[in-house]
C-alpha positions in Angstrom: -7.4 -24.2 17.0 -4.5 -25.4 14.9 -1.2 -24.5 16.3 1.1 -22.6 13.8 4.5 -24.2 13.1 6.4 -21.2 14.6 4.9 -21.8 18.0 5.8 -25.5 17.9 9.4 -24.7 16.8 9.7 -22.1 19.6 8.3 -24.4 22.3 10.7 -27.2 21.4 13.7 -24.8 21.2 13.0 -23.3 24.7 12.3 -26.8 26.2 15.8 -27.8 25.0 17.6 -24.8 26.6 15.4 -24.2 29.7 17.9 -25.0 32.5 20.7 -22.9 30.8 18.2 -20.0 30.1 17.0 -20.0 33.7 20.6 -19.9 35.0 21.5 -17.0 32.7 18.6 -14.8 33.4 17.7 -15.6 37.0 19.4 -12.4 38.3 19.0 -10.3 35.2 16.8 -7.7 36.9 19.3 -7.2 39.7 21.8 -5.7 37.2 19.2 -3.7 35.2 17.9 -0.7 37.1 16.1 0.6 34.0 14.1 -2.6 33.6 13.2 -2.5 37.3 12.0 1.1 36.9 9.9 0.2 33.8 8.3 -2.7 35.6 7.7 -0.4 38.6 5.9 2.1 36.4 3.8 -0.7 34.9 2.9 -1.9 38.4 1.9 1.6 39.5 -0.2 2.1 36.4 -2.1 -1.2 37.0 -2.6 -0.4 40.7 -3.8 3.2 39.9 -6.4 1.9 37.5 -8.4 0.8 40.5 -8.9 -2.7 39.1 -8.1 -5.5 41.5 -7.7 -8.0 38.6 -4.7 -10.2 38.1 -1.7 -9.6 36.0 -0.5 -12.1 33.4 3.2 -12.4 32.6 2.9 -13.9 29.1 6.0 -15.7 27.9 7.2 -15.8 31.5 10.0 -18.3 31.0 11.5 -19.5 34.3 9.3 -17.0 36.3 11.8 -14.5 37.6 9.9 -11.5 36.3 6.6 -12.9 37.5 8.1 -13.1 40.9 9.3 -9.5 40.7 5.8 -8.4 39.8 4.6 -10.3 42.9 7.2 -8.4 45.0 5.8 -5.1 43.6 2.4 -6.0 45.1 0.6 -7.3 42.0 -1.4 -10.5 41.9 0.7 -12.0 39.1 0.8 -15.3 37.4 2.9 -16.6 34.5 2.1 -18.3 31.2 4.6 -19.8 28.8 4.4 -22.2 25.8 7.4 -24.2 27.1 6.4 -26.9 29.6 10.1 -27.2 30.6 10.2 -23.4 31.5 6.9 -23.7 33.4 8.3 -26.6 35.4 11.4 -24.6 36.4 9.2 -21.6 37.3 7.0 -23.8 39.6 10.1 -25.2 41.3 11.7 -21.8 41.8 8.5 -20.0 42.9 6.1 -22.7 44.3 3.9 -20.0 45.9 3.0 -18.5 42.5 0.8 -19.8 39.6 2.4 -20.8 36.3 0.4 -22.3 33.3 1.4 -23.8 30.0 -0.4 -21.9 27.2 -0.3 -20.0 23.9 -0.5 -16.2 23.6 -2.7 -16.8 20.5 -5.3 -18.7 22.5 -5.2 -17.9 26.2 -7.2 -19.9 28.7 -8.3 -16.7 30.4 -11.8 -15.3 30.5 -12.7 -12.0 28.8 -11.9 -8.8 30.5 -10.6 -10.1 33.8 -6.9 -8.9 33.9 -5.7 -5.6 35.3 -2.5 -6.0 33.4 -0.6 -8.0 30.7 3.1 -8.1 30.6 4.8 -9.3 27.4 8.6 -8.8 27.5 10.4 -10.1 24.5 7.7 -12.8 24.1 6.1 -11.5 20.8 9.5 -11.6 19.1 9.0 -15.2 18.0 5.5 -14.5 16.6 5.6 -14.2 12.8 4.2 -10.8 11.6 1.2 -12.3 10.0 0.2 -14.0 13.3 0.8 -11.0 15.6 -2.7 -9.4 15.1 -4.2 -12.6 16.7 -1.9 -12.3 19.7 -2.7 -8.5 20.2 -6.4 -9.3 19.9 -6.0 -11.8 22.7 -4.2 -9.2 24.9 -7.2 -6.8 24.3 -9.7 -9.6 25.0 -8.4 -10.6 28.4 -7.7 -7.1 29.7 -10.4 -5.4 31.7 -11.5 -1.9 30.5 -8.7 0.5 31.7 -6.2 -2.4 32.0 -2.6 -1.9 30.9 -0.3 -3.8 28.6 3.5 -3.5 28.7 5.2 -5.0 25.7 9.0 -5.2 25.3 10.8 -5.9 22.0 13.9 -5.1 19.9 13.5 -2.3 17.3 14.4 -2.2 13.6 16.6 0.6 12.3 13.8 2.7 10.7 10.3 3.0 9.3 11.5 1.5 6.0 11.8 -1.8 7.9 8.5 -2.2 9.9 9.6 -5.8 10.8 12.9 -7.6 10.4 14.2 -11.1 11.1 17.2 -11.4 13.4 19.5 -14.2 14.5 18.1 -15.0 17.9 20.1 -17.7 19.8 17.1 -19.9 20.5 14.4 -19.6 17.8 13.6 -17.4 14.7 12.7 -13.9 15.9 11.5 -10.6 14.6 12.3 -6.9 15.4 9.6 -4.2 15.1 9.6 -0.5 14.2 8.0 1.1 17.4 5.6 3.3 15.5 4.4 0.4 13.4 3.8 -1.8 16.5 2.1 1.1 18.3 -0.3 1.4 15.3 -1.0 -2.3 15.5 -1.9 -1.9 19.1 -4.3 1.0 18.3 -6.0 -1.2 15.7 -6.4 -3.8 18.4 -8.0 -1.3 20.8 -4.9 -0.5 22.9 -3.8 3.1 23.0 -0.2 3.9 23.7 0.4 5.7 27.0 4.2 5.9 27.0 7.4 4.3 25.6 11.0 3.9 26.6 14.0 3.4 24.3 17.2 1.9 25.5 20.2 2.5 23.3 22.6 -0.4 22.7 25.8 -0.4 24.7 29.2 -0.9 23.0 29.5 -4.3 24.8 26.1 -5.5 23.6 26.3 -8.4 21.2 23.4 -7.0 19.1 23.4 -3.3 18.4 19.6 -3.0 18.7 17.4 -0.5 20.5 15.3 -2.1 23.2 11.8 -0.6 23.4 9.0 -0.9 25.9 5.5 0.3 25.0 2.9 0.9 27.7 -0.7 0.8 26.3 -4.1 0.9 27.9 -7.5 -0.5 27.0 -10.2 2.1 26.9 -12.6 2.1 29.9 -15.7 2.5 27.7 -15.9 0.2 24.7 -17.8 1.6 21.8 -20.5 -0.5 20.3 
């Protein structure tokens, strides 16, 4: 599979800032009770599905969220396109598994995961490439498995996608209903969503959205 240029640019950019990024976000969950609650709901949904499959944290960065999923009782491992990020994750959490990989071509067998977490990792995927990534999420999930995807929202339906000035690499915002429709097309039905309004002190005045979706238990022929 030929790697698209956006992935190469993103990998190089995150390799360059990996130590700084890890330092900045290492304790981010400690100061975000809403994020911890959302991840807790995801963990309970995965556990309640009755599937003992693993959970992949895709775009795991330095591994702090993967470690939190492990603390919540999930059998979690991380995948990231940046080798530098993966090396930092392995150093910080040597007990856990971390792999270098692309969300568009995961080295994971079909239907083996109880859950997929993608928090702010699809934002660097160009809109025309996103269906491939969503198809991979569907492929690796077991029937009944859950996906939690986090992203920044556009201002309205008139802007289904929108480029924004991300600090590290080119990035995209999504209108939540548009992304939910893309998930449905990929075979993932929305279960719930949360919307966090921007705070006055936030540098970017974007809504932050999490969509929880589920793969059907019975796939139609």
